[in-house]
C-alpha positions as CSV (number, residue, x, y, z in Angstrom):
1,M,225.7,-56.3,10.9
2,D,222.2,-57.3,12.0
3,R,220.0,-54.7,13.5
4,H,217.8,-57.7,15.2
5,I,218.7,-58.4,19.1
6,A,218.7,-61.8,19.1
7,F,216.5,-62.9,21.8
8,D,214.9,-66.7,22.1
9,A,210.8,-65.1,22.5
10,L,211.2,-62.0,20.6
11,H,211.9,-62.5,16.9
12,N,211.8,-58.8,15.7
13,F,213.5,-57.0,18.0
14,R,215.7,-53.8,16.4
15,D,218.1,-51.1,17.1
16,L,217.1,-48.1,14.8
17,G,220.9,-47.2,16.0
18,G,223.3,-46.4,12.6
19,Y,220.8,-44.7,10.4
20,T,222.4,-41.8,8.6
21,T,221.4,-38.4,7.7
22,P,222.5,-37.0,4.3
23,D,224.2,-34.2,6.7
24,G,227.2,-37.0,8.1
25,H,225.3,-37.4,10.8
26,R,223.5,-40.8,12.3
27,I,221.3,-42.2,15.0
28,R,223.2,-43.2,18.6
29,P,223.3,-46.8,19.1
30,G,221.3,-48.4,22.2
31,R,219.3,-45.3,22.3
32,L,216.1,-46.2,20.3
33,Y,214.6,-49.6,19.8
34,R,211.6,-51.6,17.9
35,A,210.3,-54.2,18.8
36,D,207.5,-57.6,18.6
37,S,205.4,-57.6,22.4
38,P,208.1,-58.1,24.9
39,G,204.8,-59.6,27.0
40,K,206.5,-62.9,25.6
41,L,209.7,-62.4,28.1
42,T,209.9,-64.2,31.3
43,E,211.2,-63.3,34.4
44,G,214.3,-65.2,35.5
45,T,215.3,-66.0,32.1
46,Q,217.9,-65.1,29.8
47,D,215.7,-63.4,27.7
48,W,214.7,-60.9,30.5
49,D,218.5,-60.3,31.3
50,H,219.4,-59.3,28.5
51,F,216.2,-57.2,28.0
52,L,217.0,-55.5,31.6
53,S,220.8,-55.1,30.5
54,L,219.8,-52.7,27.7
55,G,219.0,-50.0,30.4
56,I,215.8,-49.4,28.5
57,R,213.6,-46.9,30.8
58,T,210.2,-46.4,28.8
59,V,208.2,-48.9,27.2
60,I,205.4,-47.6,25.0
61,D,203.3,-50.8,23.7
62,L,200.8,-49.6,21.1
63,R,198.5,-52.8,21.1
64,H,195.1,-52.2,22.0
65,P,194.5,-53.1,25.8
66,W,192.6,-56.3,25.4
67,E,195.6,-57.4,23.2
68,A,198.0,-56.6,26.9
69,E,195.3,-58.0,28.4
70,A,195.2,-61.4,26.5
71,R,198.6,-61.9,25.8
72,G,200.1,-59.9,27.7
73,R,202.4,-57.3,28.5
74,I,205.9,-56.7,29.7
75,P,206.4,-57.8,33.4
76,F,206.8,-55.7,35.8
77,H,210.0,-54.2,36.7
78,P,211.0,-51.1,38.5
79,S,213.7,-49.7,36.2
80,F,211.2,-49.2,33.5
81,A,207.6,-47.0,32.8
82,Y,205.8,-49.0,31.0
83,H,202.9,-47.2,28.9
84,N,200.0,-48.2,26.5
85,L,199.0,-46.1,23.6
86,S,196.7,-47.5,21.3
87,I,197.1,-45.8,18.0
88,E,194.7,-48.7,16.5
89,H,191.4,-47.7,17.0
90,R,189.6,-50.1,13.9
91,A,190.8,-53.3,14.5
92,Y,191.6,-56.2,12.1
93,E,192.6,-59.8,11.6
94,Q,195.2,-60.4,8.8
95,A,195.8,-63.8,9.2
96,V,192.3,-64.5,7.9
97,Q,192.5,-62.1,4.7
98,A,191.6,-63.6,1.4
99,P,194.4,-65.4,-0.3
100,G,194.5,-62.6,-3.1
101,V,194.8,-59.3,-1.1
102,D,197.5,-57.4,-2.2
103,P,199.5,-56.2,0.8
104,G,200.5,-53.1,-0.4
105,P,197.2,-51.1,-0.9
106,Y,195.7,-53.2,2.0
107,L,198.0,-52.3,4.6
108,A,198.5,-48.8,3.5
109,E,194.6,-48.0,3.9
110,R,195.0,-49.6,7.4
111,Y,197.9,-47.2,8.1
112,M,196.1,-44.3,6.9
113,E,193.1,-45.1,9.2
114,V,195.7,-45.4,12.1
115,A,196.9,-41.7,11.5
116,E,193.1,-40.6,11.1
117,D,192.3,-42.1,14.6
118,G,195.4,-42.2,16.6
119,V,196.0,-39.0,16.8
120,K,196.0,-38.5,20.5
121,E,198.1,-41.5,21.6
122,I,200.7,-40.8,18.5
123,R,200.8,-37.7,19.9
124,R,201.9,-39.1,23.0
125,A,203.9,-41.0,22.2
126,L,206.2,-38.8,20.1
127,E,206.1,-36.7,23.4
128,L,207.5,-39.8,25.0
129,V,210.2,-40.3,22.9
130,A,211.5,-36.9,22.8
131,E,211.5,-36.7,26.6
132,A,213.6,-40.1,26.7
133,A,216.0,-38.4,24.3
134,E,216.6,-35.3,26.4
135,S,217.1,-37.7,29.3
136,A,219.4,-39.9,27.5
137,E,217.4,-42.8,28.4
138,P,216.9,-45.7,26.0
139,L,213.5,-46.4,24.7
140,V,211.2,-49.1,22.9
141,F,208.2,-49.3,21.4
142,H,206.2,-52.4,20.0
143,C,203.2,-53.8,18.8
144,A,202.7,-57.5,18.2
145,S,205.0,-58.3,15.7
146,G,207.0,-54.9,15.5
147,K,205.7,-54.4,12.0
148,D,202.5,-52.2,11.5
149,R,202.0,-50.2,14.7
150,T,205.5,-50.2,14.7
151,G,206.8,-49.5,11.5
152,Q,204.5,-46.4,11.3
153,L,205.2,-44.7,14.3
154,A,209.0,-45.6,13.0
155,A,208.4,-43.5,9.7
156,L,207.4,-40.5,11.9
157,I,210.7,-40.5,14.3
158,L,213.0,-41.6,11.4
159,T,211.4,-38.4,9.5
160,L,211.7,-36.0,11.8
161,L,215.4,-37.3,12.5
162,G,216.1,-36.4,9.0
163,I,216.4,-40.2,7.6
164,P,216.2,-40.5,3.9
165,E,213.1,-42.1,2.7
166,T,215.0,-45.1,1.3
167,A,216.1,-45.7,4.9
168,I,212.5,-45.6,6.2
169,I,211.4,-47.8,3.4
170,E,214.1,-50.4,4.5
171,D,214.2,-50.4,7.7
172,Y,210.0,-51.1,7.7
173,S,211.0,-54.0,4.9
174,L,213.5,-55.6,7.7
175,T,210.6,-57.4,9.3
176,E,211.0,-59.9,6.4
177,L,214.0,-61.4,8.6
178,A,211.5,-62.3,11.4
179,T,208.6,-63.4,9.2
180,P,209.7,-67.1,9.6
181,G,209.6,-66.9,13.7
182,I,206.1,-64.5,13.5
183,L,204.5,-66.9,11.6
184,A,205.6,-70.0,13.6
185,S,204.3,-68.2,16.6
186,W,200.8,-67.4,15.1
187,K,200.8,-71.3,13.6
188,S,202.1,-72.4,17.7
189,R,198.9,-70.0,19.2
190,N,196.7,-71.7,16.5
191,D,196.9,-75.4,16.7
192,G,199.4,-75.4,13.7
193,R,197.2,-74.3,11.0
194,E,198.6,-71.9,8.2
195,P,197.1,-68.0,8.2
196,T,194.6,-67.9,4.8
197,W,196.4,-64.8,3.9
198,P,199.9,-65.2,2.3
199,G,201.0,-61.9,3.4
200,F,200.8,-62.2,7.5
201,G,203.8,-61.6,8.8
202,R,205.6,-60.3,6.0
203,A,206.5,-56.5,4.9
204,P,207.2,-55.8,1.1
205,Q,208.7,-52.4,0.8
206,T,205.8,-51.8,-1.2
207,V,203.7,-51.0,1.9
208,M,205.6,-48.7,3.4
209,R,206.0,-46.6,-0.1
210,T,202.6,-46.5,-0.7
211,F,201.8,-45.3,2.9
212,L,204.2,-42.3,2.6
213,S,203.2,-41.7,-0.2
214,S,199.6,-41.8,0.5
215,M,200.3,-39.4,3.8
216,K,201.8,-36.9,1.3
217,T,199.0,-36.5,-1.0
218,R,196.8,-36.2,2.1
219,Y,198.6,-34.2,4.3
220,G,201.3,-32.6,2.4
221,S,203.9,-34.3,4.3
222,L,204.4,-36.3,7.3
223,E,205.9,-33.0,9.1
224,D,202.5,-31.0,8.2
225,Y,200.8,-34.3,9.4
226,I,202.9,-33.9,12.9
227,T,202.2,-29.9,13.0
228,R,198.3,-29.8,11.4
229,E,197.2,-33.4,12.6
230,L,198.8,-34.0,16.2
231,S,199.0,-30.8,17.1
232,L,203.0,-30.6,17.8
233,D,205.5,-28.4,16.7
234,A,207.3,-31.0,14.0
235,A,210.2,-28.1,13.7
236,A,210.7,-28.1,17.3
237,L,210.3,-32.0,17.7
238,A,213.1,-32.5,14.7
239,T,215.4,-30.2,16.6
240,T,214.9,-32.2,20.4
241,L,215.3,-35.6,18.9
242,R,218.1,-34.6,16.2
243,T,220.2,-32.6,19.2
244,A,219.5,-36.0,21.7
245,L,219.7,-38.9,19.2
246,L,221.8,-38.0,16.7
247,E,225.9,-38.1,16.4
248,P,228.2,-37.3,13.8
249,Q,229.6,-40.2,12.1
250,P,232.8,-41.9,13.2
251,T,236.2,-40.3,11.1
252,E,238.2,-43.8,12.1
253,W,237.4,-47.0,11.5
254,P,238.9,-50.5,12.8
255,P,241.0,-51.8,10.0
256,L,239.5,-54.5,8.2
257,T,240.2,-58.3,8.6
258,Y,239.6,-61.1,6.4
259,R,239.0,-65.0,7.6
260,R,237.4,-67.7,5.7
261,A,233.7,-68.7,5.7
262,T,233.1,-72.1,7.8
263,P,229.7,-74.1,7.6
264,P,228.3,-72.5,10.8
265,D,228.6,-68.9,9.0
266,A,226.2,-70.3,6.6
267,R,223.5,-68.7,8.4
268,T,224.9,-65.1,9.1
269,L,225.6,-65.0,5.3
270,V,222.2,-65.4,4.5
271,R,221.2,-62.7,6.5
272,L,223.8,-60.5,5.2
273,R,222.3,-61.0,1.9
274,D,219.3,-60.6,2.3
275,S,219.4,-57.4,4.2
276,A,221.6,-56.3,1.2
277,A,218.4,-57.5,-1.1
278,L,215.9,-55.6,1.0
279,W,218.1,-52.0,1.1
280,Q,218.2,-52.7,-3.0
281,L,214.5,-53.4,-2.8
282,A,214.2,-49.9,-0.9
283,R,215.9,-48.1,-3.7
284,G,214.5,-49.2,-6.7
285,I,216.9,-51.9,-7.6
286,D,215.1,-54.7,-8.9
287,Q,218.5,-57.1,-8.6
288,W,218.4,-59.3,-5.5
289,K,215.2,-60.7,-3.9
290,P,215.2,-62.1,0.5
291,G,215.2,-65.9,0.2
292,E,216.8,-66.6,-3.1
293,K,220.0,-67.7,-1.3
294,D,219.3,-70.4,2.0
295,E,222.6,-71.8,3.9
296,T,222.8,-74.8,1.6
297,H,224.0,-72.6,-1.3
298,F,226.8,-70.8,1.0
299,R,227.6,-74.2,2.6
300,T,228.1,-75.7,-1.0
301,R,230.2,-72.7,-2.3
302,M,232.5,-72.8,0.9
303,E,232.4,-76.8,-0.4
304,Q,233.1,-75.8,-4.5
305,G,235.5,-72.7,-3.7
306,E,235.7,-70.0,-1.2
307,V,233.9,-67.8,0.8
308,W,235.4,-64.8,3.0
309,L,234.2,-62.3,5.4
310,A,235.5,-59.2,6.3
311,H,235.1,-57.5,10.2
312,A,236.2,-54.1,11.0
313,G,237.0,-54.9,14.5
314,P,234.1,-57.4,16.1
315,H,231.3,-56.4,13.8
316,L,230.7,-58.0,10.1
317,A,231.4,-55.2,7.5
318,G,231.2,-57.4,4.3
319,A,231.5,-60.9,2.4
320,W,232.0,-62.4,-1.1
321,E,232.2,-65.6,-2.5
322,L,235.6,-66.9,-5.1
323,W,234.9,-69.3,-7.7
324,W,237.6,-71.3,-9.6
325,D,235.2,-71.4,-12.7
326,D,232.2,-69.9,-13.7
327,P,230.5,-71.8,-17.0
328,A,227.0,-70.4,-16.5
329,A,228.1,-67.0,-17.2
330,W,231.3,-67.3,-18.9
331,G,231.6,-70.6,-20.6
332,P,234.4,-73.2,-20.7
333,R,238.0,-71.3,-19.8
334,P,241.1,-72.3,-18.7
335,A,242.4,-72.4,-14.7
336,D,243.4,-68.6,-15.4
337,A,240.9,-66.3,-13.4
338,G,239.1,-66.5,-10.0
339,Y,235.1,-65.3,-10.6
340,I,234.3,-62.6,-7.6
341,H,230.7,-63.1,-6.7
342,R,227.9,-61.6,-4.1
343,L,230.2,-59.3,-3.2
344,M,228.4,-57.5,-0.2
345,T,228.6,-55.0,2.9
346,T,226.6,-54.5,5.5
347,P,224.0,-51.9,5.0
348,H,224.5,-49.0,6.9
349,T,227.6,-49.6,9.5
350,A,230.1,-50.9,7.0
351,P,233.6,-48.6,6.7
352,P,233.6,-46.2,3.8
353,G,235.4,-47.9,1.0
354,A,234.9,-51.5,2.4
355,G,233.4,-52.9,-1.0
356,R,237.0,-51.6,-2.9
357,R,239.3,-52.7,0.1
358,M,237.2,-56.6,-0.2
359,L,237.2,-56.2,-4.1
360,A,241.3,-55.9,-3.9
361,E,241.6,-58.8,-1.2
362,A,239.6,-61.2,-3.0
363,E,241.9,-59.8,-6.4
364,S,244.7,-61.0,-3.8
365,R,243.8,-64.4,-3.0
366,I,243.4,-64.9,-6.9
367,T,247.2,-63.7,-7.5
368,A,248.1,-66.0,-4.9
369,T,246.6,-68.7,-6.6
370,G,248.8,-67.5,-9.9
371,R,246.1,-66.5,-11.9
372,P,246.2,-63.8,-13.9
373,Y,242.7,-62.5,-14.1
374,A,240.1,-61.7,-12.0
375,R,236.4,-61.9,-13.3
376,L,232.7,-61.1,-12.4
377,D,229.5,-60.4,-13.8
378,C,226.6,-57.9,-13.5
379,L,223.4,-57.7,-14.4
380,A,222.8,-55.7,-18.0
381,S,220.1,-53.9,-16.4
382,N,222.5,-52.3,-13.6
383,P,224.7,-49.6,-15.6
384,R,225.8,-48.0,-11.5
385,L,227.1,-51.5,-10.4
386,R,228.8,-51.8,-13.5
387,A,230.4,-48.4,-13.6
388,Y,231.3,-49.2,-9.9
389,Y,233.7,-52.5,-11.2
390,E,234.9,-50.2,-14.4
391,S,236.2,-47.7,-11.3
392,A,237.8,-50.1,-9.9
393,G,240.2,-51.5,-12.7
394,Y,237.3,-54.1,-13.9
395,R,236.7,-53.4,-18.2
396,V,233.8,-55.3,-20.2
397,V,234.7,-58.1,-22.3
398,G,231.0,-59.1,-23.5
399,E,227.9,-60.0,-22.5
400,Q,226.0,-63.4,-21.5
401,L,222.7,-62.7,-22.5
402,A,220.8,-65.9,-20.9
403,K,222.8,-66.7,-17.9
404,D,221.6,-69.4,-16.2
405,G,222.0,-68.5,-12.2
406,G,220.1,-71.8,-11.0
407,S,216.5,-70.1,-10.5
408,G,215.0,-71.1,-13.9
409,S,214.6,-67.6,-15.5
410,P,217.8,-67.1,-17.1
411,Y,219.1,-63.3,-17.3
412,A,221.4,-61.1,-19.5
413,V,224.5,-60.3,-17.7
414,T,227.6,-58.1,-18.4
415,L,230.7,-59.6,-18.2
416,L,233.5,-57.6,-16.8
417,E,237.5,-58.6,-16.1
418,K,241.0,-57.6,-15.1
419,R,244.6,-58.3,-15.7
420,L,245.8,-58.9,-12.1
421,T,249.9,-57.7,-11.6
């Protein structure tokens, strides 16, 4: 589920595998990685052994040479080739920007400068990606935090691979899951001071959305930019990358298994919900926001009700909460129902139909308690979600115009109910 690969020293090391194309293919896992600076790795540590175990044969460092010298490059090892390609020619310092600077237009403008200035280095980076792909050798590209320069190169590569724009925006915004670690690292290098810019280390989806729109306005498309500005044959490059890096989506999946969550699962549940929130925001669905539910929330739900995890083989596929009353939405009711909340699947990697199967499992748990109804609510402004539940046998039985979900901002929800047999 979690694209972030766990390292002690790195916060934003991710596998691009699993993103899907509209024609039924996906990026092969374990072939293409994006990261913050592996210069923070130390030989002889578990982190270093973990990195080497990934079999990476090419490392592309997108930082300025002075950054690599001052902060360190990845340690030398004969198993991989190191390339320093500084795609950013006009250096700037994000941490000292004024508090009122909007990350969307500000960073998108910086990215456009990189697209204009760094054509030689970006071209070479794409050539190296193609060479590694044809050789079936894993590659990682990185900058300092794995967000800005890394995000721009990722957008070009994912576009060539045929990944939809919404997933490209989502991939960029996944740095939000690493922001606390990025911020903590900056503070440790700066005597514990806070950056003056609240946007430091953040990756709101508006940045990549604005950047992609600006690229289309200036160049026509990212493929046109690659062809005209980088002097590469975008169509041929796309064919090379797709042939080497894409594979058919699985036709068979392990059956889902379920277990009740325990307090140590709270961190996993927070990351799952935040990942689902970023998936929604990248698609223009204004419902969940990252950071709204912390570990305490999920531990409390475990104490007051039930939280369940679904796995497909060894991999997390989703989760849901099961409450035994819900007065905020439904008012006082007899003990005749279970209330399903936060039904969520892992973006891009859950088996098809996982959400419907988890819903059925939740209903079976309610039935086992002798309660005849399953109830849930969804935002009144989300008709697609309402239709999803209606297709699963739920019927609309009312609305709560001012539900207080604990955030201090009441909102309208549609109430749905299903009679269980």
